[in-house]
VOLORO-444164 format. One record per residue (C-alpha): x, y negated, z negated; residue number from 1; residue in one letter. Coordinates in pm, 1 decimal. Last residue first. Layout:
// VOLORO-444164
+----------+----------+----------+------+------+
!       c1 !       c2 !       c3 ! resi ! resn !
+----------+----------+----------+------+------+
!        X !        Y !        Z !  NUM !    A !
...
+----------+----------+----------+------+------+
END
This chain:
// VOLORO-444164
+----------+----------+----------+------+------+
!       c1 !       c2 !       c3 ! resi ! resn !
+----------+----------+----------+------+------+
!    873.6 !   1861.5 !  -1858.6 !  286 !    X !
!    673.3 !   1566.1 !  -1995.8 !  285 !    X !
!    724.9 !   1660.1 !  -2361.5 !  284 !    X !
!    432.1 !   1621.0 !  -2600.7 !  283 !    X !
!    324.2 !   1987.5 !  -2579.4 !  282 !    X !
!    667.4 !   2086.5 !  -2707.9 !  281 !    X !
!    616.1 !   1882.4 !  -3025.6 !  280 !    X !
!    864.0 !   1608.5 !  -3116.5 !  279 !    X !
!    930.4 !   1622.3 !  -3488.1 !  278 !    X !
!    832.5 !   1327.8 !  -3706.6 !  277 !    X !
!    984.1 !   1044.6 !  -3907.6 !  276 !    X !
!   1322.1 !   1022.6 !  -3736.5 !  275 !    X !
!   1361.8 !    646.1 !  -3721.2 !  274 !    X !
!   1645.0 !    546.2 !  -3489.3 !  273 !    X !
!   1587.7 !    192.8 !  -3367.4 !  272 !    X !
!   1383.9 !    149.4 !  -3050.9 !  271 !    X !
!   1508.1 !    233.6 !  -2699.8 !  270 !    X !
!   1473.8 !    -55.7 !  -2455.3 !  269 !    X !
!   1844.5 !    -79.4 !  -2369.4 !  268 !    X !
!   1889.4 !    201.3 !  -2117.0 !  267 !    X !
!   2239.5 !    207.6 !  -1958.8 !  266 !    X !
!   2180.1 !    178.5 !  -1587.1 !  265 !    X !
!   2085.9 !    498.3 !  -1415.6 !  264 !    X !
!   2241.5 !    660.4 !  -1106.0 !  263 !    X !
!   1942.7 !    780.2 !   -905.9 !  262 !    X !
!   1795.8 !   1130.9 !   -894.2 !  261 !    X !
!   1463.5 !   1152.0 !   -707.9 !  260 !    X !
!   1162.2 !   1319.9 !   -868.9 !  259 !    X !
!   1169.1 !   1187.9 !  -1223.0 !  258 !    X !
!   1082.3 !   1274.6 !  -1591.1 !  257 !    X !
!   1132.1 !   1153.6 !  -1973.9 !  256 !    X !
!   1318.3 !   1280.0 !  -2298.2 !  255 !    X !
!   1344.1 !   1271.4 !  -2699.8 !  254 !    X !
!   1536.3 !   1287.0 !  -3094.0 !  253 !    X !
!   1547.5 !   1498.0 !  -3441.6 !  252 !    X !
!   1754.2 !   1495.5 !  -3778.8 !  251 !    X !
!   2110.7 !   1418.0 !  -3880.7 !  250 !    X !
!   2345.5 !   1469.3 !  -4177.0 !  249 !    X !
!   2681.0 !   1366.5 !  -4034.6 !  248 !    X !
!   3007.2 !   1557.2 !  -4059.0 !  247 !    X !
!   3338.8 !   1373.9 !  -4058.9 !  246 !    X !
!   3639.5 !   1301.5 !  -3842.4 !  245 !    X !
!   3779.5 !    968.7 !  -3730.5 !  244 !    X !
!   4107.8 !   1025.3 !  -3558.3 !  243 !    X !
!   4377.5 !    789.1 !  -3439.3 !  242 !    X !
!   4530.0 !    981.8 !  -3154.5 !  241 !    X !
!   4871.7 !    939.3 !  -3000.6 !  240 !    X !
!   5089.0 !    687.8 !  -2822.4 !  239 !    X !
!   5439.9 !    674.1 !  -2966.8 !  238 !    X !
!   5618.4 !    569.3 !  -3286.6 !  237 !    X !
!   5511.2 !    893.1 !  -3450.1 !  236 !    X !
!   5399.3 !    740.9 !  -3781.9 !  235 !    X !
!   5264.9 !    430.7 !  -3605.2 !  234 !    X !
!   5017.1 !    639.3 !  -3401.2 !  233 !    X !
!   4912.4 !    436.0 !  -3097.6 !  232 !    X !
!   4540.7 !    472.5 !  -3006.7 !  231 !    X !
!   4464.6 !    679.0 !  -2695.8 !  230 !    X !
!   4152.6 !    843.2 !  -2836.6 !  229 !    X !
!   3918.0 !    756.9 !  -3124.7 !  228 !    X !
!   3770.5 !   1085.8 !  -3244.0 !  227 !    X !
!   3417.6 !   1175.3 !  -3350.4 !  226 !    X !
!   3249.2 !   1474.4 !  -3513.5 !  225 !    X !
!   2891.8 !   1569.1 !  -3599.2 !  224 !    X !
!   2726.1 !   1330.6 !  -3357.0 !  223 !    X !
!   2357.1 !   1348.5 !  -3266.3 !  222 !    X !
!   2367.6 !   1317.0 !  -2886.2 !  221 !    X !
!   2044.6 !   1146.4 !  -2789.8 !  220 !    X !
!   1750.7 !   1218.0 !  -2563.2 !  219 !    X !
!   1491.4 !    943.4 !  -2532.7 !  218 !    X !
!   1116.8 !    954.2 !  -2487.2 !  217 !    X !
!    833.9 !    706.3 !  -2427.9 !  216 !    X !
!    461.2 !    732.7 !  -2490.7 !  215 !    X !
!    237.9 !    452.4 !  -2362.3 !  214 !    X !
!      9.6 !    265.4 !  -2603.1 !  213 !    X !
!     60.8 !    -92.1 !  -2477.4 !  212 !    X !
!    289.9 !   -170.9 !  -2773.0 !  211 !    X !
!    510.8 !    125.4 !  -2672.4 !  210 !    X !
!    484.2 !    458.3 !  -2853.5 !  209 !    X !
!    785.4 !    656.3 !  -2967.7 !  208 !    X !
!    949.7 !    987.7 !  -2890.3 !  207 !    X !
!   1252.2 !   1181.9 !  -3005.4 !  206 !    X !
!   1478.8 !   1437.3 !  -2841.2 !  205 !    X !
!   1791.0 !   1597.1 !  -2985.7 !  204 !    X !
!   2121.2 !   1712.0 !  -2837.4 !  203 !    X !
!   2393.0 !   1839.6 !  -3069.0 !  202 !    X !
!   2737.2 !   1726.2 !  -3181.3 !  201 !    X !
!   3076.9 !   1643.6 !  -3038.4 !  200 !    X !
!   3212.3 !   1298.9 !  -2954.2 !  199 !    X !
!   3553.7 !   1209.2 !  -2812.2 !  198 !    X !
!   3631.8 !    841.5 !  -2767.3 !  197 !    X !
!   3785.3 !    600.8 !  -2515.3 !  196 !    X !
!   3759.5 !    240.8 !  -2629.2 !  195 !    X !
!   3569.0 !    -13.6 !  -2419.6 !  194 !    X !
!   3342.4 !   -139.6 !  -2698.4 !  193 !    X !
!   3487.8 !    -65.3 !  -3041.3 !  192 !    X !
!   3479.2 !    240.2 !  -3269.4 !  191 !    X !
!   3683.4 !    217.1 !  -3592.7 !  190 !    X !
!   3454.4 !     47.8 !  -3847.6 !  189 !    X !
!   3111.7 !    153.2 !  -3718.2 !  188 !    X !
!   3247.7 !    504.1 !  -3661.1 !  187 !    X !
!   3348.7 !    540.1 !  -4025.7 !  186 !    X !
!   3012.7 !    412.0 !  -4151.8 !  185 !    X !
!   2820.0 !    649.8 !  -3924.6 !  184 !    X !
!   3040.7 !    944.3 !  -4024.9 !  183 !    X !
!   2972.5 !    873.1 !  -4394.5 !  182 !    X !
!   2591.0 !    857.8 !  -4342.2 !  181 !    X !
!   2458.3 !    944.8 !  -3995.2 !  180 !    X !
!   2555.1 !    942.6 !  -3630.9 !  179 !    X !
!   2373.3 !    844.8 !  -3311.3 !  178 !    X !
!   2487.5 !    863.3 !  -2946.9 !  177 !    X !
!   2307.9 !    752.4 !  -2630.7 !  176 !    X !
!   2489.3 !    887.4 !  -2325.1 !  175 !    X !
!   2535.0 !    698.1 !  -1997.8 !  174 !    X !
!   2635.6 !    901.1 !  -1692.5 !  173 !    X !
!   2838.3 !    752.5 !  -1407.3 !  172 !    X !
!   2835.6 !    918.6 !  -1066.7 !  171 !    X !
!   3117.6 !    958.4 !   -820.6 !  170 !    X !
!   3130.6 !   1082.3 !   -462.8 !  169 !    X !
!   3436.5 !   1213.3 !   -278.5 !  168 !    X !
!   3373.7 !   1261.2 !     92.7 !  167 !    X !
!   3392.6 !   1611.6 !    235.3 !  166 !    X !
!   3097.2 !   1553.1 !    467.3 !  165 !    X !
!   2878.9 !   1789.4 !    264.7 !  164 !    X !
!   2955.0 !   1587.8 !    -50.2 !  163 !    X !
!   3262.7 !   1619.2 !   -270.2 !  162 !    X !
!   3223.7 !   1580.0 !   -645.3 !  161 !    X !
!   3291.3 !   1327.5 !   -923.6 !  160 !    X !
!   3146.0 !   1284.0 !  -1272.8 !  159 !    X !
!   3218.2 !    980.9 !  -1489.6 !  158 !    X !
!   3133.7 !    939.2 !  -1857.3 !  157 !    X !
!   2987.1 !    637.0 !  -2038.7 !  156 !    X !
!   2927.4 !    633.6 !  -2416.2 !  155 !    X !
!   2655.8 !    427.3 !  -2587.0 !  154 !    X !
!   2613.0 !    333.4 !  -2952.5 !  153 !    X !
!   2401.5 !    409.0 !  -3258.7 !  152 !    X !
!   2484.7 !    411.4 !  -3629.6 !  151 !    X !
!   2278.7 !    537.8 !  -3922.2 !  150 !    X !
!   2338.1 !    481.5 !  -4293.3 !  149 !    X !
!   2087.2 !    638.7 !  -4530.4 !  148 !    X !
!   1920.3 !    421.6 !  -4796.1 !  147 !    X !
!   1562.4 !    552.5 !  -4797.3 !  146 !    X !
!   1438.0 !    263.3 !  -4580.0 !  145 !    X !
!   1708.7 !    343.8 !  -4321.0 !  144 !    X !
!   2026.0 !    134.0 !  -4316.0 !  143 !    X !
!   2175.7 !      6.9 !  -3993.4 !  142 !    X !
!   2509.7 !     16.5 !  -3807.5 !  141 !    X !
!   2520.0 !    -84.8 !  -3441.4 !  140 !    X !
!   2830.4 !     50.3 !  -3265.8 !  139 !    X !
!   2995.6 !   -184.2 !  -3015.5 !  138 !    X !
!   2885.1 !   -134.4 !  -2657.1 !  137 !    X !
!   2962.2 !     78.2 !  -2351.7 !  136 !    X !
!   3206.1 !    301.7 !  -2539.3 !  135 !    X !
!   3429.9 !    491.6 !  -2300.4 !  134 !    X !
!   3421.0 !    863.4 !  -2235.5 !  133 !    X !
!   3488.9 !   1209.8 !  -2370.3 !  132 !    X !
!   3169.1 !   1404.5 !  -2426.5 !  131 !    X !
!   3073.7 !   1722.3 !  -2609.1 !  130 !    X !
!   2738.3 !   1894.6 !  -2663.9 !  129 !    X !
!   2630.2 !   2194.2 !  -2869.6 !  128 !    X !
!   2292.8 !   2352.8 !  -2935.6 !  127 !    X !
!   2327.2 !   2721.9 !  -3010.2 !  126 !    X !
!   2060.9 !   2966.6 !  -3133.2 !  125 !    X !
!   2085.4 !   3322.8 !  -3264.1 !  124 !    X !
!   1869.3 !   3270.3 !  -3570.1 !  123 !    X !
!   1569.0 !   3038.7 !  -3587.8 !  122 !    X !
!   1321.5 !   3167.7 !  -3329.3 !  121 !    X !
!   1039.3 !   3270.5 !  -3563.6 !  120 !    X !
!    780.0 !   3012.7 !  -3451.7 !  119 !    X !
!    807.8 !   3125.3 !  -3089.2 !  118 !    X !
!    724.9 !   3487.2 !  -3172.5 !  117 !    X !
!    974.9 !   3730.3 !  -3024.6 !  116 !    X !
!    832.2 !   4001.2 !  -2799.6 !  115 !    X !
!    882.0 !   4356.2 !  -2933.2 !  114 !    X !
!   1162.1 !   4541.6 !  -2761.5 !  113 !    X !
!   1287.8 !   4516.9 !  -2406.3 !  112 !    X !
!   1537.2 !   4777.0 !  -2280.9 !  111 !    X !
!   1793.8 !   4577.1 !  -2084.6 !  110 !    X !
!   1854.1 !   4368.2 !  -2397.2 !  109 !    X !
!   1788.1 !   3992.4 !  -2365.0 !  108 !    X !
!   2093.9 !   3766.7 !  -2336.9 !  107 !    X !
!   2080.3 !   3644.6 !  -1976.4 !  106 !    X !
!   2383.5 !   3429.2 !  -1895.2 !  105 !    X !
!   2355.9 !   3105.5 !  -1697.1 !  104 !    X !
!   2649.9 !   2890.7 !  -1588.9 !  103 !    X !
!   2681.0 !   2552.7 !  -1415.6 !  102 !    X !
!   2347.8 !   2421.2 !  -1540.3 !  101 !    X !
!   2237.6 !   2058.0 !  -1504.0 !  100 !    X !
!   2119.8 !   1967.4 !  -1854.4 !   99 !    X !
!   1839.6 !   1711.4 !  -1881.4 !   98 !    X !
!   1775.9 !   1346.7 !  -1958.5 !   97 !    X !
!   1479.1 !   1170.5 !  -1801.1 !   96 !    X !
!   1445.7 !    793.7 !  -1770.4 !   95 !    X !
!   1171.1 !    552.4 !  -1674.0 !   94 !    X !
!   1191.0 !    202.2 !  -1531.8 !   93 !    X !
!    868.2 !      3.1 !  -1538.1 !   92 !    X !
!    656.8 !    -66.7 !  -1228.9 !   91 !    X !
!    344.8 !     19.0 !  -1428.8 !   90 !    X !
!    169.1 !    264.4 !  -1198.0 !   89 !    X !
!    453.5 !    366.3 !   -967.3 !   88 !    X !
!    684.8 !    427.0 !  -1264.4 !   87 !    X !
!   1032.5 !    351.0 !  -1136.2 !   86 !    X !
!   1303.1 !    614.2 !  -1147.3 !   85 !    X !
!   1615.3 !    698.8 !  -1345.9 !   84 !    X !
!   1791.9 !   1030.5 !  -1394.0 !   83 !    X !
!   2010.6 !   1122.7 !  -1692.3 !   82 !    X !
!   2252.1 !   1415.5 !  -1664.9 !   81 !    X !
!   2419.7 !   1619.5 !  -1938.3 !   80 !    X !
!   2656.5 !   1880.8 !  -1800.3 !   79 !    X !
!   2647.1 !   2258.2 !  -1792.0 !   78 !    X !
!   2649.4 !   2576.7 !  -1996.4 !   77 !    X !
!   2333.2 !   2779.6 !  -2053.6 !   76 !    X !
!   2294.6 !   3098.0 !  -2258.7 !   75 !    X !
!   1960.5 !   3277.2 !  -2235.4 !   74 !    X !
!   1681.4 !   3430.4 !  -2445.3 !   73 !    X !
!   1363.5 !   3510.6 !  -2252.5 !   72 !    X !
!   1042.2 !   3406.0 !  -2433.6 !   71 !    X !
!    858.7 !   3291.7 !  -2120.2 !   70 !    X !
!   1008.2 !   3465.4 !  -1819.1 !   69 !    X !
!   1345.6 !   3521.5 !  -1656.3 !   68 !    X !
!   1454.2 !   3790.1 !  -1407.6 !   67 !    X !
!   1354.4 !   3701.4 !  -1053.3 !   66 !    X !
!   1291.1 !   3325.1 !  -1066.7 !   65 !    X !
!   1582.9 !   3260.7 !  -1301.3 !   64 !    X !
!   1819.5 !   3461.8 !  -1079.8 !   63 !    X !
!   1704.1 !   3263.8 !   -772.9 !   62 !    X !
!   1756.2 !   2935.1 !   -957.8 !   61 !    X !
!   2107.0 !   3045.2 !  -1059.9 !   60 !    X !
!   2183.6 !   3132.4 !   -697.9 !   59 !    X !
!   2073.5 !   2791.6 !   -564.1 !   58 !    X !
!   2029.0 !   2534.1 !   -842.1 !   57 !    X !
!   1930.4 !   2531.8 !  -1209.0 !   56 !    X !
!   1780.9 !   2234.3 !  -1396.5 !   55 !    X !
!   1754.7 !   2250.3 !  -1775.6 !   54 !    X !
!   1500.5 !   2063.2 !  -1990.9 !   53 !    X !
!   1583.8 !   2101.5 !  -2357.9 !   52 !    X !
!   1365.9 !   2112.9 !  -2669.8 !   51 !    X !
!   1524.1 !   2081.2 !  -3014.8 !   50 !    X !
!   1427.9 !   2217.9 !  -3355.5 !   49 !    X !
!   1641.2 !   2159.6 !  -3665.5 !   48 !    X !
!   1559.7 !   2391.0 !  -3955.9 !   47 !    X !
!   1650.1 !   2248.2 !  -4295.6 !   46 !    X !
!   1911.1 !   2309.0 !  -4562.6 !   45 !    X !
!   1948.4 !   2070.5 !  -4855.7 !   44 !    X !
!   1859.3 !   1708.5 !  -4931.1 !   43 !    X !
!   2181.9 !   1560.0 !  -4793.6 !   42 !    X !
!   2149.8 !   1781.7 !  -4490.6 !   41 !    X !
!   2282.3 !   2127.4 !  -4400.6 !   40 !    X !
!   2161.9 !   2262.5 !  -4068.1 !   39 !    X !
!   1962.0 !   2572.7 !  -3974.2 !   38 !    X !
!   1928.7 !   2587.7 !  -3597.9 !   37 !    X !
!   1639.1 !   2622.4 !  -3358.4 !   36 !    X !
!   1672.7 !   2592.1 !  -2982.0 !   35 !    X !
!   1381.0 !   2569.1 !  -2738.5 !   34 !    X !
!   1426.2 !   2588.0 !  -2362.2 !   33 !    X !
!   1231.8 !   2449.5 !  -2067.8 !   32 !    X !
!   1378.2 !   2574.5 !  -1740.6 !   31 !    X !
!   1331.3 !   2386.7 !  -1414.7 !   30 !    X !
!   1428.8 !   2546.9 !  -1084.6 !   29 !    X !
!   1595.6 !   2460.4 !   -756.6 !   28 !    X !
!   1629.6 !   2681.7 !   -447.3 !   27 !    X !
!   1781.1 !   2521.2 !   -138.7 !   26 !    X !
!   1587.7 !   2511.7 !    189.1 !   25 !    X !
!   1672.7 !   2160.2 !    307.1 !   24 !    X !
!   1322.2 !   2038.8 !    213.1 !   23 !    X !
!   1391.5 !   2166.8 !   -141.8 !   22 !    X !
!   1247.9 !   2502.2 !   -246.7 !   21 !    X !
!   1074.2 !   2567.2 !   -579.9 !   20 !    X !
!   1133.1 !   2742.1 !   -912.6 !   19 !    X !
!    934.6 !   2676.6 !  -1231.6 !   18 !    X !
!   1066.1 !   2920.5 !  -1490.5 !   17 !    X !
!    803.1 !   3081.2 !  -1719.6 !   16 !    X !
!    736.2 !   2894.4 !  -2043.9 !   15 !    X !
!    903.8 !   2813.5 !  -2378.0 !   14 !    X !
!   1226.7 !   2977.3 !  -2267.8 !   13 !    X !
!   1443.2 !   3085.0 !  -2559.7 !   12 !    X !
!   1773.5 !   2943.3 !  -2681.9 !   11 !    X !
!   2149.6 !   2938.3 !  -2651.8 !   10 !    X !
!   2285.1 !   2598.5 !  -2553.8 !    9 !    X !
!   2608.5 !   2455.9 !  -2419.6 !    8 !    X !
!   2665.2 !   2096.6 !  -2308.9 !    7 !    X !
!   2965.2 !   1935.2 !  -2142.3 !    6 !    X !
!   3058.0 !   1588.2 !  -2022.9 !    5 !    X !
!   3429.7 !   1519.8 !  -2037.9 !    4 !    X !
!   3608.6 !   1220.8 !  -1886.4 !    3 !    X !
!   3947.5 !   1120.4 !  -1747.6 !    2 !    X !
!   4039.0 !   1412.4 !  -1522.5 !    1 !    X !
+----------+----------+----------+------+------+
END
């Protein structure tokens, strides 16, 4: 195994599950989940809100349909997947990033209490993502107007499985990664295109408006830790790890929507990171 693509979240459903049947008779469902975490930034503590689209298949979809509803708290573990499709109106390529669930655990007590208000869901949340893959481009380091350093780059991971005929299939996922401040500067110096790296952090969604007035979304992995892998360690005289470890001080990010999954090319039309406003749940095309 040469790549890692893993996400884990604990959050609450923002609406009832949407479960349907595929033409082949398999159950598939969409879950929209909110996570809220208190993070430490350069200006103090703040609440980070993220919205996640999760797809569940077969038995997990059936469980979601029977037992979950708006406000349910659940644990999801799975992999980050980006689908690509062509907008039939404009002919432009669109992208949607979501978590394909491998595990689902219901966290609500068997004896329900008072419903939890959406604006109070701060404690008891998890938003964690990890990837091991190769850099698709050199990091781009920039300075925000208020003097913060921010770096962005792409990481590619591979996922393989066997189809119904027993043939091995492979899919490449492209992940947009951003990091802030000291971690951003360290990554800009040590990360190079083609190198294998480990990144851990959290998923965030941000939106922007195109010149023709259309809203676009991108989901990014906001890095909190990064390692350069497979670099010789001179002290050991053998291959080892040259590590770059730090904690960034991030803020929010965003997503799109398809019908047929296609292996995407690495998106390049995403604007520079500029976290000026939170993405609202009503803005997301889930």
